[in-house]
Steps between C-alpha positions, in 0.01 A plus 500: 500500500178363356465232761640699790297520813565778760386475861538738794426259782658277755805350330448154653138483357639571155794259520281229634240550226726538193828312569589274203809423292381765244442781752722803546434691815617859559502581867549844636457482876494811713835652570635548846335793694213530247246263653243772538496551126379156410158341535644155594753634747800316628629188323697237680810474291606165634154364396537665156848345463373149589216531273708609203730204549197269447346672199441295175499831306771766450506820688649847512525670838578872544641603834680800637869445593521355852794283602277268697261444212793446261625237724153343544434474126851427394446125468203531259596821325710326234383419147422135455 
Protein backbone atom coordinates (compact mmCIF):
# COMPACT_ATOMS: atom_id res chain seq x y z
CA UNK A 1 0.00 0.00 0.00
CA UNK A 2 3.08 2.22 0.01
CA UNK A 3 2.29 3.73 -3.40
CA UNK A 4 -1.49 3.82 -2.96
CA UNK A 5 -3.30 7.09 -3.61
CA UNK A 6 -6.81 7.65 -2.24
CA UNK A 7 -9.16 10.26 -3.64
CA UNK A 8 -12.67 11.26 -2.73
CA UNK A 9 -13.56 13.30 -5.76
CA UNK A 10 -15.31 13.03 -9.09
CA UNK A 11 -14.54 9.58 -10.48
CA UNK A 12 -13.97 10.81 -14.03
CA UNK A 13 -11.32 13.28 -12.93
CA UNK A 14 -9.43 10.50 -11.13
CA UNK A 15 -9.74 8.06 -14.04
CA UNK A 16 -8.66 10.65 -16.60
CA UNK A 17 -5.65 11.66 -14.51
CA UNK A 18 -4.35 8.24 -13.43
CA UNK A 19 -5.38 5.70 -16.08
CA UNK A 20 -2.39 3.58 -17.13
CA UNK A 21 -1.69 -0.14 -17.62
CA UNK A 22 -0.27 -0.33 -14.08
CA UNK A 23 -3.22 1.36 -12.33
CA UNK A 24 -5.87 -0.42 -10.28
CA UNK A 25 -9.03 1.59 -9.66
CA UNK A 26 -11.49 0.76 -6.90
CA UNK A 27 -14.81 2.45 -7.65
CA UNK A 28 -17.62 2.57 -5.13
CA UNK A 29 -20.41 4.66 -6.67
CA UNK A 30 -23.50 5.70 -4.72
CA UNK A 31 -26.03 2.94 -4.31
CA UNK A 32 -29.61 3.38 -5.40
CA UNK A 33 -31.69 5.72 -3.26
CA UNK A 34 -28.63 7.06 -1.44
CA UNK A 35 -27.80 10.07 -3.61
CA UNK A 36 -28.21 12.51 -0.73
CA UNK A 37 -25.42 10.78 1.20
CA UNK A 38 -22.69 11.54 -1.35
CA UNK A 39 -20.93 14.75 -2.26
CA UNK A 40 -20.78 13.94 -5.96
CA UNK A 41 -24.39 12.82 -6.20
CA UNK A 42 -25.75 10.70 -9.00
CA UNK A 43 -23.48 8.81 -11.39
CA UNK A 44 -24.59 7.95 -14.90
CA UNK A 45 -24.08 4.19 -14.90
CA UNK A 46 -24.07 3.94 -18.71
CA UNK A 47 -21.26 6.52 -18.78
CA UNK A 48 -19.39 4.58 -16.08
CA UNK A 49 -19.84 1.33 -18.05
CA UNK A 50 -18.55 2.89 -21.27
CA UNK A 51 -15.56 4.43 -19.48
CA UNK A 52 -14.61 1.15 -17.79
CA UNK A 53 -14.64 -0.59 -21.17
CA UNK A 54 -11.98 1.85 -22.40
CA UNK A 55 -9.62 1.85 -19.39
CA UNK A 56 -5.99 0.87 -19.79
CA UNK A 57 -5.81 -0.04 -16.10
CA UNK A 58 -7.64 -2.69 -14.10
CA UNK A 59 -10.67 -1.92 -11.96
CA UNK A 60 -12.84 -3.19 -9.15
CA UNK A 61 -16.42 -1.93 -8.99
CA UNK A 62 -18.73 -2.43 -6.03
CA UNK A 63 -22.45 -2.17 -6.68
CA UNK A 64 -25.57 -3.16 -4.85
CA UNK A 65 -27.55 -5.96 -6.50
CA UNK A 66 -29.82 -4.63 -9.18
CA UNK A 67 -30.88 -6.73 -12.20
CA UNK A 68 -30.55 -3.75 -14.55
CA UNK A 69 -27.00 -2.99 -13.39
CA UNK A 70 -26.08 -6.65 -13.56
CA UNK A 71 -27.23 -6.72 -17.17
CA UNK A 72 -25.45 -3.45 -18.00
CA UNK A 73 -22.07 -4.50 -16.60
CA UNK A 74 -22.30 -8.18 -17.56
CA UNK A 75 -20.25 -7.77 -20.74
CA UNK A 76 -17.26 -6.25 -18.90
CA UNK A 77 -17.58 -7.93 -15.51
CA UNK A 78 -15.58 -10.98 -16.48
CA UNK A 79 -11.94 -11.59 -15.63
CA UNK A 80 -9.65 -11.04 -18.58
